[in-house]
Every structure is written in C-alpha cells, then in structure tokens.
C-alpha positions as a printed Julia matrix, in Angstrom:
238×3 Matrix{Float64}:
  99.76  185.84  60.47
 101.37  187.3   58.12
 100.55  186.86  54.08
 102.04  187.8   50.5
  99.55  187.81  47.52
 100.75  186.67  44.08
  98.25  186.91  41.24
  99.21  188.71  37.87
  95.89  190.57  37.59
  95.43  193.66  39.29
  91.81  193.24  39.56
  92.11  190.14  41.5
  94.23  191.23  44.07
  92.47  193.91  44.68
  89.35  191.58  45.52
  91.79  189.47  47.7
  92.93  192.62  49.47
  89.49  193.69  50.35
  88.42  190.27  51.86
  91.71  189.99  53.8
  90.77  193.81  55.13
  87.58  192.4   56.34
  89.45  189.29  58.42
  90.91  189.88  61.72
  94.54  188.56  62.57
  96.44  188.57  59.47
  98.68  191.02  57.83
  99.06  191.69  54.19
 103.0   192.09  53.54
 103.3   192.32  49.93
 101.0   191.99  46.51
 102.89  191.04  43.73
 101.48  191.0   39.82
 105.53  189.55  39.23
 106.07  185.82  40.66
 109.7   186.41  40.16
 109.59  189.61  42.27
 107.56  187.39  45.21
 110.88  185.24  45.34
 112.42  187.91  46.33
 109.53  189.48  49.32
 109.61  185.74  50.29
 113.39  184.95  50.93
 113.64  188.27  52.97
 110.38  188.05  55.32
 108.48  185.56  57.48
 105.63  184.69  55.74
 102.71  182.31  57.04
 100.47  181.87  54.09
 100.77  182.76  50.3
  97.01  183.33  48.52
  99.07  182.33  44.98
  97.81  182.44  41.29
  98.82  179.27  39.03
  98.71  181.01  35.33
 101.29  183.55  35.32
 103.71  184.73  32.71
 107.55  184.14  33.42
 106.58  181.41  36.36
 103.92  179.17  36.86
 102.34  179.16  40.36
 103.43  175.8   41.34
 106.84  175.66  39.95
 106.85  178.8   42.23
 105.95  176.83  45.31
 108.14  173.74  44.32
 111.32  175.97  44.4
 110.57  177.75  47.8
 112.65  176.6   50.35
 110.49  176.05  54.34
 107.21  176.61  52.02
 104.38  178.44  53.87
 100.77  177.75  53.52
  99.19  178.15  50.13
  95.83  179.0   49.38
  95.8   178.09  45.12
  92.92  181.16  43.75
  92.85  180.32  40.03
  90.09  179.92  36.97
  91.62  176.61  36.41
  90.52  173.33  38.39
  92.59  170.88  36.8
  95.82  171.84  38.79
  93.67  170.77  42.14
  95.53  167.22  42.09
  98.61  169.05  41.84
  97.97  171.54  43.75
  97.09  169.23  46.38
 100.31  167.2   46.0
 102.13  170.24  46.98
  99.88  170.04  50.24
  97.95  173.04  49.69
  95.44  174.52  52.64
  93.02  174.87  50.11
  91.95  175.55  46.16
  89.75  177.81  45.16
  88.17  178.96  41.94
  87.72  182.4   40.38
  85.45  184.17  40.9
  86.17  183.35  44.92
  83.03  184.12  46.95
  83.69  185.7   50.35
  82.14  183.11  52.13
  84.58  180.78  50.77
  87.52  182.63  50.79
  86.79  182.94  54.6
  86.64  179.05  55.16
  89.62  178.81  53.49
  91.02  181.63  56.1
  89.59  179.92  58.6
  91.45  177.0   57.89
  94.65  178.52  57.54
  94.55  180.41  61.02
  93.84  177.13  62.82
  96.87  175.34  60.87
  99.16  178.42  62.03
  97.89  178.32  65.43
  98.33  174.94  66.07
 102.03  174.85  64.67
 102.74  177.42  67.15
 101.07  176.07  69.63
 102.47  173.01  68.94
 106.16  174.66  69.39
 105.15  176.49  72.56
 104.33  173.04  74.05
 107.38  171.54  73.35
 109.31  173.89  75.67
 106.94  173.19  78.23
 106.5   169.35  77.89
 109.63  167.56  76.41
 107.18  164.37  75.39
 104.75  166.4   73.31
 105.78  166.71  69.31
 105.39  169.83  67.23
 103.88  167.66  64.98
 101.43  165.69  66.47
  99.18  165.93  64.46
  99.47  165.5   60.18
  97.18  166.35  57.28
  95.35  163.35  55.3
  94.13  163.76  51.6
  90.83  162.11  52.12
  88.29  162.82  48.78
  88.33  166.52  47.79
  89.66  167.8   51.15
  92.72  167.3   53.79
  91.69  166.03  57.19
  93.68  166.81  60.16
  94.4   163.6   61.98
  95.66  163.73  65.78
  98.69  161.07  66.06
  97.26  160.5   68.98
  93.98  159.36  67.62
  95.34  157.22  64.88
  95.75  153.42  66.45
  96.83  151.76  63.09
  96.86  151.96  58.77
  95.98  149.31  56.38
  97.52  149.09  53.6
  94.38  148.37  50.74
  95.98  147.88  47.07
  97.24  151.85  45.94
  94.81  152.73  49.02
  95.27  153.56  52.38
  92.85  153.08  55.35
  93.54  155.03  58.44
  91.75  153.91  61.49
  91.26  156.41  64.18
  90.4   155.77  67.38
  87.7   156.25  69.55
  85.17  154.83  67.19
  85.65  157.7   64.49
  85.05  156.3   60.68
  88.18  155.59  59.3
  89.34  157.49  56.23
  90.98  156.47  52.6
  93.8   158.14  51.27
  95.66  157.58  47.67
  99.08  157.1   48.91
 102.19  154.52  49.7
 103.37  153.0   53.01
 106.74  155.15  52.24
 104.83  158.27  51.78
 103.1   157.95  54.97
 105.78  156.87  57.04
 108.14  159.91  56.23
 105.03  162.16  57.66
 105.03  159.24  60.65
 107.15  160.01  64.13
 109.13  156.53  63.99
 109.44  156.24  67.87
 105.63  155.73  67.88
 104.6   154.22  64.49
 106.35  151.26  62.77
 105.1   148.66  60.22
 104.59  144.74  61.59
 103.55  143.68  58.16
 103.35  144.57  54.83
  99.67  145.75  54.89
  99.62  147.53  58.52
 101.31  150.25  60.2
 100.3   150.47  63.87
 100.62  152.89  66.89
 102.41  151.58  69.57
 100.66  153.46  72.27
  97.22  151.71  71.05
  98.82  147.93  71.38
  97.14  146.07  74.36
  98.38  142.62  73.3
 100.68  139.98  71.52
  99.39  136.6   70.53
 102.1   134.73  69.01
 102.16  136.47  65.34
  99.82  138.63  65.66
  99.74  141.97  67.25
  96.15  143.35  69.35
  94.87  146.6   69.06
  91.68  146.11  71.15
  89.38  143.45  69.65
  91.48  144.22  66.24
  94.01  141.22  65.53
  97.22  142.28  63.2
  99.2   139.72  61.55
 103.34  140.45  62.29
 104.94  139.47  59.04
 107.81  137.15  59.5
 109.8   140.29  57.77
 109.04  142.41  60.45
 109.39  139.74  63.52
 112.59  140.35  65.16
 111.79  144.29  64.54
 108.56  144.18  66.29
 110.08  142.03  69.06
 113.07  144.62  69.66
 110.4   147.67  69.56
 108.19  146.01  72.24
 110.89  144.22  74.1
 110.07  140.92  73.95
C-alpha cells in the first residue's frame, strides 16, 4: 500500500514516519510539508493512502482532498476535533486526534489495509467471475464510525425522518445513518436495489414473495407505493 504524508509540521511527519516503519505492507512514497507540493506528487504517482493534516498554510487539508481526482483513502491526523463531520463526509478511513498514540495509529492503518485489500480482491474477482461486482460492499456512517456492509447481506433500507435504517441479514442489528435515499441509491448497484415506496429500498435477492400491495422479505411485509408499483412489477416480471 503506497502512502503519502501531508503535514506542515516536520515533527509530526517524523512521528508518522517512525510509526509506518514498524508496519509491514506499506511504502512511504513522499512526505510533504507544503500541500501544494503534495498535489504534484499525487498527480504523478499511484497512491493508495494519504495521511493528512488539516490546518496548514496555503491550503486546508480538507480543501485539498476535495480537489483531488480519484481520491485515495485518507487518514486525517489533526489537533482539532471540530472537522470530524466534514472529514467523514469525505468518506475518510479514520480521523485521529494529535498526539496520536501508536496503538490508535495501528488500528487506523489496519483498517486502511483491509479496505485496500478488499478493493484489490474485488478487482481480481471481476476478472474471474462476471457476476461479482468490484463494489460489493459500501461503508455506512453510523454514530462515530464507518461500518462496512456487504451488499449481499443488505436486505432492505427503511426511511425514518432524517435517518435511514439499514437492515442486514441474517439477524444482525440494523444500522442507523444520517443520510437520504438519494445519497444511498448513488452507492448501490441499480440491478439489485430499487425503491418500492417513499420509505423503502429493497434488495431484489431477498424478496421471497408478493402480496397485492406488499413485498415479502421473509416475515417482513414492505408496502409498495402507488407511485412505484409499475416499476416494481416490471422489475419483478409481474
């Protein structure tokens, strides 16, 4: 996993470099104290992970991330906790508060390595099996963490005012996330997931039956909205 450090504090860079030297499977490509120099490094190299400070001269770390095409994973390291929400909106892998203890850094790197391996593994599977998607999982922001959800286990999604309730089978505790149907649908493959009601999205693979105006997922009955009925019947060849 190829890594770039971006931090305007040389001492902070030294700490991260020393931590990385103790971790197998990572290659430090560059350490930049100037975020503008870092942009050039990112444009010229294939990078898998950025370890990124936020408060820097010339360019805020979050603004830098928003302007990078094909954004790699990001672990934020900062002295400021108030940027956490903005960071997770950018889908960062982890958010660490300085001074970062080694055990906490290891946990973040392990998470990044797992995501990297899943992505690489997903690409290999697409070559061997055309029915396996490279994107067979998503990350759901629940409480203060990002939780990996396998799409093959995501049965249906229920809308609850400003929140979505993610129902995972078999018998896992549902996840609550502050999100909209529009945002979640953009992450889901449309061949498997579709909206059947203003308050429900279902995974077609979990549908076990139809009862007039309801979809059955096991013993769960999900209403079919009048607005969605035609599309639902078409998708289910009814």
